[in-house]
PyMOL Python script that loads the backbone (N, CA, C, O; Angstrom):
from pymol import cmd

cmd.read_pdbstr("""\
ATOM      1  N   MET A   1      85.523-242.647 -47.834  1.00  0.00           N
ATOM      2  CA  MET A   1      84.608-243.733 -47.531  1.00  0.00           C
ATOM      3  C   MET A   1      85.789-244.788 -47.006  1.00  0.00           C
ATOM      4  O   MET A   1      85.258-245.650 -46.305  1.00  0.00           O
ATOM      5  N   GLU A   2      86.962-244.947 -47.108  1.00  0.00           N
ATOM      6  CA  GLU A   2      87.885-245.652 -46.677  1.00  0.00           C
ATOM      7  C   GLU A   2      88.087-245.371 -45.219  1.00  0.00           C
ATOM      8  O   GLU A   2      88.375-246.262 -44.419  1.00  0.00           O
ATOM      9  N   THR A   3      87.908-243.925 -44.841  1.00  0.00           N
ATOM     10  CA  THR A   3      88.037-243.213 -43.442  1.00  0.00           C
ATOM     11  C   THR A   3      86.954-243.967 -42.567  1.00  0.00           C
ATOM     12  O   THR A   3      87.137-244.405 -41.432  1.00  0.00           O
ATOM     13  N   LEU A   4      85.588-244.047 -43.444  1.00  0.00           N
ATOM     14  CA  LEU A   4      84.552-244.435 -42.676  1.00  0.00           C
ATOM     15  C   LEU A   4      84.721-246.003 -42.436  1.00  0.00           C
ATOM     16  O   LEU A   4      84.103-246.527 -41.510  1.00  0.00           O
ATOM     17  N   TRP A   5      85.538-246.741 -43.249  1.00  0.00           N
ATOM     18  CA  TRP A   5      85.765-248.207 -43.020  1.00  0.00           C
ATOM     19  C   TRP A   5      86.576-248.396 -41.785  1.00  0.00           C
ATOM     20  O   TRP A   5      86.372-249.279 -40.952  1.00  0.00           O
ATOM     21  N   TYR A   6      87.494-247.511 -41.737  1.00  0.00           N
ATOM     22  CA  TYR A   6      88.588-247.865 -40.653  1.00  0.00           C
ATOM     23  C   TYR A   6      87.877-247.295 -39.211  1.00  0.00           C
ATOM     24  O   TYR A   6      88.011-247.823 -38.107  1.00  0.00           O
ATOM     25  N   GLU A   7      87.209-246.264 -39.474  1.00  0.00           N
ATOM     26  CA  GLU A   7      86.271-245.979 -38.100  1.00  0.00           C
ATOM     27  C   GLU A   7      85.447-247.008 -37.792  1.00  0.00           C
ATOM     28  O   GLU A   7      85.320-247.223 -36.587  1.00  0.00           O
ATOM     29  N   ILE A   8      84.869-247.684 -38.517  1.00  0.00           N
ATOM     30  CA  ILE A   8      83.846-248.621 -38.120  1.00  0.00           C
ATOM     31  C   ILE A   8      84.954-250.203 -37.505  1.00  0.00           C
ATOM     32  O   ILE A   8      84.663-250.970 -36.587  1.00  0.00           O
ATOM     33  N   GLU A   9      86.020-250.239 -38.273  1.00  0.00           N
ATOM     34  CA  GLU A   9      87.050-251.034 -37.757  1.00  0.00           C
ATOM     35  C   GLU A   9      87.220-251.100 -36.258  1.00  0.00           C
ATOM     36  O   GLU A   9      87.012-252.029 -35.478  1.00  0.00           O
ATOM     37  N   TYR A  10      87.710-249.709 -36.038  1.00  0.00           N
ATOM     38  CA  TYR A  10      88.027-249.069 -34.826  1.00  0.00           C
ATOM     39  C   TYR A  10      86.972-249.265 -33.559  1.00  0.00           C
ATOM     40  O   TYR A  10      87.217-249.564 -32.390  1.00  0.00           O
ATOM     41  N   LEU A  11      85.826-249.014 -34.155  1.00  0.00           N
ATOM     42  CA  LEU A  11      84.744-249.048 -33.023  1.00  0.00           C
ATOM     43  C   LEU A  11      84.138-250.303 -32.742  1.00  0.00           C
ATOM     44  O   LEU A  11      83.584-250.548 -31.670  1.00  0.00           O
ATOM     45  N   ARG A  12      84.241-251.158 -33.758  1.00  0.00           N
ATOM     46  CA  ARG A  12      84.204-252.472 -33.598  1.00  0.00           C
ATOM     47  C   ARG A  12      85.096-253.003 -32.167  1.00  0.00           C
ATOM     48  O   ARG A  12      84.718-253.328 -31.041  1.00  0.00           O
ATOM     49  N   GLN A  13      86.319-252.924 -32.749  1.00  0.00           N
ATOM     50  CA  GLN A  13      87.216-253.353 -31.785  1.00  0.00           C
ATOM     51  C   GLN A  13      87.078-252.866 -29.922  1.00  0.00           C
ATOM     52  O   GLN A  13      86.987-253.545 -28.900  1.00  0.00           O
ATOM     53  N   LYS A  14      87.120-251.499 -30.160  1.00  0.00           N
ATOM     54  CA  LYS A  14      86.675-250.663 -28.977  1.00  0.00           C
ATOM     55  C   LYS A  14      85.016-251.433 -28.279  1.00  0.00           C
ATOM     56  O   LYS A  14      84.808-251.814 -27.127  1.00  0.00           O
ATOM     57  N   MET A  15      84.410-251.441 -29.045  1.00  0.00           N
ATOM     58  CA  MET A  15      83.388-252.177 -28.227  1.00  0.00           C
ATOM     59  C   MET A  15      83.655-253.368 -27.955  1.00  0.00           C
ATOM     60  O   MET A  15      83.153-253.653 -26.868  1.00  0.00           O
ATOM     61  N   HIS A  16      84.349-254.438 -28.530  1.00  0.00           N
ATOM     62  CA  HIS A  16      84.605-255.475 -27.945  1.00  0.00           C
ATOM     63  C   HIS A  16      85.754-255.616 -26.715  1.00  0.00           C
ATOM     64  O   HIS A  16      85.772-256.557 -25.922  1.00  0.00           O
ATOM     65  N   VAL A  17      86.397-254.858 -26.715  1.00  0.00           N
ATOM     66  CA  VAL A  17      87.079-254.584 -25.684  1.00  0.00           C
ATOM     67  C   VAL A  17      86.643-253.966 -24.426  1.00  0.00           C
ATOM     68  O   VAL A  17      86.802-254.397 -23.284  1.00  0.00           O
ATOM     69  N   THR A  18      86.131-253.004 -24.774  1.00  0.00           N
ATOM     70  CA  THR A  18      85.134-252.719 -23.659  1.00  0.00           C
ATOM     71  C   THR A  18      84.373-253.382 -23.039  1.00  0.00           C
ATOM     72  O   THR A  18      84.402-253.411 -21.809  1.00  0.00           O
ATOM     73  N   ALA A  19      83.243-254.287 -23.996  1.00  0.00           N
ATOM     74  CA  ALA A  19      82.708-255.362 -23.433  1.00  0.00           C
ATOM     75  C   ALA A  19      83.191-256.162 -22.531  1.00  0.00           C
ATOM     76  O   ALA A  19      82.598-256.414 -21.482  1.00  0.00           O
ATOM     77  N   HIS A  20      84.368-256.658 -22.871  1.00  0.00           N
ATOM     78  CA  HIS A  20      85.272-257.440 -22.325  1.00  0.00           C
ATOM     79  C   HIS A  20      85.500-257.277 -20.775  1.00  0.00           C
ATOM     80  O   HIS A  20      85.219-258.029 -19.842  1.00  0.00           O
ATOM     81  N   MET A  21      86.099-256.054 -20.814  1.00  0.00           N
ATOM     82  CA  MET A  21      86.404-255.467 -19.646  1.00  0.00           C
ATOM     83  C   MET A  21      85.551-254.935 -18.621  1.00  0.00           C
ATOM     84  O   MET A  21      85.930-254.852 -17.452  1.00  0.00           O
ATOM     85  N   LYS A  22      84.304-254.535 -19.048  1.00  0.00           N
ATOM     86  CA  LYS A  22      83.209-253.951 -18.212  1.00  0.00           C
ATOM     87  C   LYS A  22      81.891-254.784 -18.148  1.00  0.00           C
ATOM     88  O   LYS A  22      81.090-254.844 -17.216  1.00  0.00           O
ATOM     89  N   GLY A  23      81.856-255.390 -19.316  1.00  0.00           N
ATOM     90  CA  GLY A  23      80.392-256.112 -19.165  1.00  0.00           C
ATOM     91  C   GLY A  23      79.569-255.804 -20.234  1.00  0.00           C
ATOM     92  O   GLY A  23      79.234-254.648 -20.491  1.00  0.00           O
ATOM     93  N   ILE A  24      79.255-256.688 -20.816  1.00  0.00           N
ATOM     94  CA  ILE A  24      78.280-256.375 -22.232  1.00  0.00           C
ATOM     95  C   ILE A  24      77.219-255.149 -22.033  1.00  0.00           C
ATOM     96  O   ILE A  24      77.078-254.255 -22.868  1.00  0.00           O
ATOM     97  N   SER A  25      76.526-255.232 -20.863  1.00  0.00           N
ATOM     98  CA  SER A  25      75.757-254.024 -20.643  1.00  0.00           C
ATOM     99  C   SER A  25      75.974-252.802 -19.769  1.00  0.00           C
ATOM    100  O   SER A  25      75.122-252.181 -19.133  1.00  0.00           O
ATOM    101  N   HIS A  26      77.423-252.554 -19.871  1.00  0.00           N
ATOM    102  CA  HIS A  26      77.826-251.365 -19.491  1.00  0.00           C
ATOM    103  C   HIS A  26      77.319-249.994 -20.406  1.00  0.00           C
ATOM    104  O   HIS A  26      77.381-249.940 -21.634  1.00  0.00           O
ATOM    105  N   PRO A  27      76.851-249.000 -19.591  1.00  0.00           N
ATOM    106  CA  PRO A  27      76.912-247.928 -20.592  1.00  0.00           C
ATOM    107  C   PRO A  27      78.105-247.603 -21.536  1.00  0.00           C
ATOM    108  O   PRO A  27      77.855-247.155 -22.655  1.00  0.00           O
ATOM    109  N   ASP A  28      79.102-247.760 -21.228  1.00  0.00           N
ATOM    110  CA  ASP A  28      80.056-247.412 -22.235  1.00  0.00           C
ATOM    111  C   ASP A  28      80.023-248.194 -23.429  1.00  0.00           C
ATOM    112  O   ASP A  28      80.338-247.721 -24.521  1.00  0.00           O
ATOM    113  N   VAL A  29      79.621-249.475 -23.247  1.00  0.00           N
ATOM    114  CA  VAL A  29      79.379-250.466 -24.300  1.00  0.00           C
ATOM    115  C   VAL A  29      78.321-250.069 -25.344  1.00  0.00           C
ATOM    116  O   VAL A  29      78.388-250.203 -26.566  1.00  0.00           O
ATOM    117  N   LEU A  30      77.176-249.472 -24.480  1.00  0.00           N
ATOM    118  CA  LEU A  30      76.387-249.138 -25.194  1.00  0.00           C
ATOM    119  C   LEU A  30      76.332-247.839 -25.930  1.00  0.00           C
ATOM    120  O   LEU A  30      75.501-247.576 -26.799  1.00  0.00           O
ATOM    121  N   MET A  31      77.243-247.085 -25.532  1.00  0.00           N
ATOM    122  CA  MET A  31      77.374-245.640 -26.225  1.00  0.00           C
ATOM    123  C   MET A  31      78.337-245.845 -27.781  1.00  0.00           C
ATOM    124  O   MET A  31      78.258-245.231 -28.845  1.00  0.00           O
ATOM    125  N   VAL A  32      79.177-246.910 -27.371  1.00  0.00           N
ATOM    126  CA  VAL A  32      80.074-247.369 -28.662  1.00  0.00           C
ATOM    127  C   VAL A  32      79.232-247.657 -29.580  1.00  0.00           C
ATOM    128  O   VAL A  32      79.081-246.969 -30.589  1.00  0.00           O
ATOM    129  N   SER A  33      78.484-248.895 -29.276  1.00  0.00           N
ATOM    130  CA  SER A  33      77.547-249.532 -29.778  1.00  0.00           C
ATOM    131  C   SER A  33      76.697-248.801 -30.972  1.00  0.00           C
ATOM    132  O   SER A  33      76.555-249.250 -32.109  1.00  0.00           O
ATOM    133  N   GLN A  34      76.115-247.460 -30.413  1.00  0.00           N
ATOM    134  CA  GLN A  34      75.360-246.693 -31.016  1.00  0.00           C
ATOM    135  C   GLN A  34      76.137-245.665 -31.881  1.00  0.00           C
ATOM    136  O   GLN A  34      75.509-245.182 -32.823  1.00  0.00           O
ATOM    137  N   LYS A  35      77.247-245.319 -31.714  1.00  0.00           N
ATOM    138  CA  LYS A  35      78.309-244.764 -32.399  1.00  0.00           C
ATOM    139  C   LYS A  35      78.553-245.464 -33.744  1.00  0.00           C
ATOM    140  O   LYS A  35      78.521-244.902 -34.839  1.00  0.00           O
ATOM    141  N   LEU A  36      78.831-246.916 -33.493  1.00  0.00           N
ATOM    142  CA  LEU A  36      79.211-247.556 -34.598  1.00  0.00           C
ATOM    143  C   LEU A  36      77.897-247.908 -35.359  1.00  0.00           C
ATOM    144  O   LEU A  36      78.047-248.235 -36.536  1.00  0.00           O
ATOM    145  N   ASP A  37      76.627-247.890 -34.853  1.00  0.00           N
ATOM    146  CA  ASP A  37      75.477-247.742 -35.639  1.00  0.00           C
ATOM    147  C   ASP A  37      75.409-246.763 -36.596  1.00  0.00           C
ATOM    148  O   ASP A  37      75.153-246.940 -37.787  1.00  0.00           O
ATOM    149  N   GLU A  38      75.753-245.255 -35.797  1.00  0.00           N
ATOM    150  CA  GLU A  38      75.638-244.132 -36.818  1.00  0.00           C
ATOM    151  C   GLU A  38      76.509-244.308 -37.837  1.00  0.00           C
ATOM    152  O   GLU A  38      76.037-243.997 -38.931  1.00  0.00           O
ATOM    153  N   VAL A  39      77.616-244.700 -37.843  1.00  0.00           N
ATOM    154  CA  VAL A  39      78.851-244.618 -38.715  1.00  0.00           C
ATOM    155  C   VAL A  39      78.465-245.625 -39.631  1.00  0.00           C
ATOM    156  O   VAL A  39      78.239-245.357 -40.811  1.00  0.00           O
ATOM    157  N   ILE A  40      78.363-246.919 -39.103  1.00  0.00           N
ATOM    158  CA  ILE A  40      77.621-248.141 -40.326  1.00  0.00           C
ATOM    159  C   ILE A  40      76.503-247.386 -41.207  1.00  0.00           C
ATOM    160  O   ILE A  40      76.529-247.672 -42.404  1.00  0.00           O
ATOM    161  N   SER A  41      75.707-246.634 -40.866  1.00  0.00           N
ATOM    162  CA  SER A  41      74.580-246.137 -41.386  1.00  0.00           C
ATOM    163  C   SER A  41      75.275-245.123 -42.538  1.00  0.00           C
ATOM    164  O   SER A  41      75.159-245.363 -43.740  1.00  0.00           O
ATOM    165  N   GLU A  42      75.954-244.046 -42.058  1.00  0.00           N
ATOM    166  CA  GLU A  42      76.571-243.367 -42.787  1.00  0.00           C
ATOM    167  C   GLU A  42      77.315-244.120 -44.010  1.00  0.00           C
ATOM    168  O   GLU A  42      77.315-243.718 -45.173  1.00  0.00           O
ATOM    169  N   PHE A  43      77.771-244.962 -43.663  1.00  0.00           N
ATOM    170  CA  PHE A  43      78.941-245.911 -44.896  1.00  0.00           C
ATOM    171  C   PHE A  43      77.775-246.306 -45.733  1.00  0.00           C
ATOM    172  O   PHE A  43      77.811-245.922 -46.902  1.00  0.00           O
ATOM    173  N   TYR A  44      76.736-247.012 -45.341  1.00  0.00           N
ATOM    174  CA  TYR A  44      75.723-247.707 -46.208  1.00  0.00           C
ATOM    175  C   TYR A  44      75.105-246.319 -47.112  1.00  0.00           C
ATOM    176  O   TYR A  44      74.867-246.448 -48.313  1.00  0.00           O
ATOM    177  N   LYS A  45      74.917-245.222 -46.520  1.00  0.00           N
ATOM    178  CA  LYS A  45      74.221-244.129 -47.312  1.00  0.00           C
ATOM    179  C   LYS A  45      75.152-243.908 -48.540  1.00  0.00           C
ATOM    180  O   LYS A  45      74.688-243.953 -49.679  1.00  0.00           O
ATOM    181  N   LEU A  46      76.538-243.655 -48.288  1.00  0.00           N
ATOM    182  CA  LEU A  46      77.160-243.173 -49.176  1.00  0.00           C
ATOM    183  C   LEU A  46      77.606-244.090 -49.895  1.00  0.00           C
ATOM    184  O   LEU A  46      78.151-243.651 -50.907  1.00  0.00           O
ATOM    185  N   THR A  47      77.609-245.150 -49.806  1.00  0.00           N
ATOM    186  CA  THR A  47      77.572-246.516 -50.612  1.00  0.00           C
ATOM    187  C   THR A  47      76.252-246.622 -51.834  1.00  0.00           C
ATOM    188  O   THR A  47      76.418-246.844 -53.034  1.00  0.00           O
ATOM    189  N   LEU A  48      75.134-246.427 -51.232  1.00  0.00           N
ATOM    190  CA  LEU A  48      73.868-245.963 -51.970  1.00  0.00           C
ATOM    191  C   LEU A  48      74.101-245.076 -53.093  1.00  0.00           C
ATOM    192  O   LEU A  48      73.993-245.278 -54.302  1.00  0.00           O
ATOM    193  N   ILE A  49      74.534-243.787 -52.264  1.00  0.00           N
ATOM    194  CA  ILE A  49      74.949-242.607 -53.534  1.00  0.00           C
ATOM    195  C   ILE A  49      75.917-242.808 -54.316  1.00  0.00           C
ATOM    196  O   ILE A  49      75.934-242.309 -55.441  1.00  0.00           O
ATOM    197  N   GLN A  50      76.837-243.535 -53.873  1.00  0.00           N
ATOM    198  CA  GLN A  50      78.012-243.579 -55.153  1.00  0.00           C
ATOM    199  C   GLN A  50      77.249-244.771 -56.139  1.00  0.00           C
ATOM    200  O   GLN A  50      77.377-244.550 -57.343  1.00  0.00           O
ATOM    201  N   LYS A  51      76.663-245.702 -55.864  1.00  0.00           N
ATOM    202  CA  LYS A  51      76.000-246.570 -57.080  1.00  0.00           C
ATOM    203  C   LYS A  51      74.941-246.091 -57.885  1.00  0.00           C
ATOM    204  O   LYS A  51      74.641-246.403 -59.037  1.00  0.00           O
ATOM    205  N   ALA A  52      74.303-245.102 -56.927  1.00  0.00           N
ATOM    206  CA  ALA A  52      73.320-244.159 -57.828  1.00  0.00           C
ATOM    207  C   ALA A  52      73.767-243.401 -58.789  1.00  0.00           C
ATOM    208  O   ALA A  52      73.192-243.122 -59.841  1.00  0.00           O
ATOM    209  N   GLY A  53      74.903-243.035 -58.390  1.00  0.00           N
ATOM    210  CA  GLY A  53      75.545-241.571 -59.313  1.00  0.00           C
ATOM    211  C   GLY A  53      76.522-242.205 -60.139  1.00  0.00           C
ATOM    212  O   GLY A  53      77.191-241.537 -60.928  1.00  0.00           O
TER     213      GLY A  53
END
""", "prot")
cmd.dss("prot")
cmd.show_as("cartoon", "prot")
cmd.util.cbc("prot")
cmd.orient("prot")
């Protein structure tokens, strides 16, 4: 769970830096954004499972 949190923070930073350097609509920004969405979704799924369990 903690590992996912660090990955989320890393991807947020990476997306911000990439957008600053290449522009918000660059394909690299979209790719990082999609990966960030996946990791956030996984994080919330695990959170729900832990609360239910």
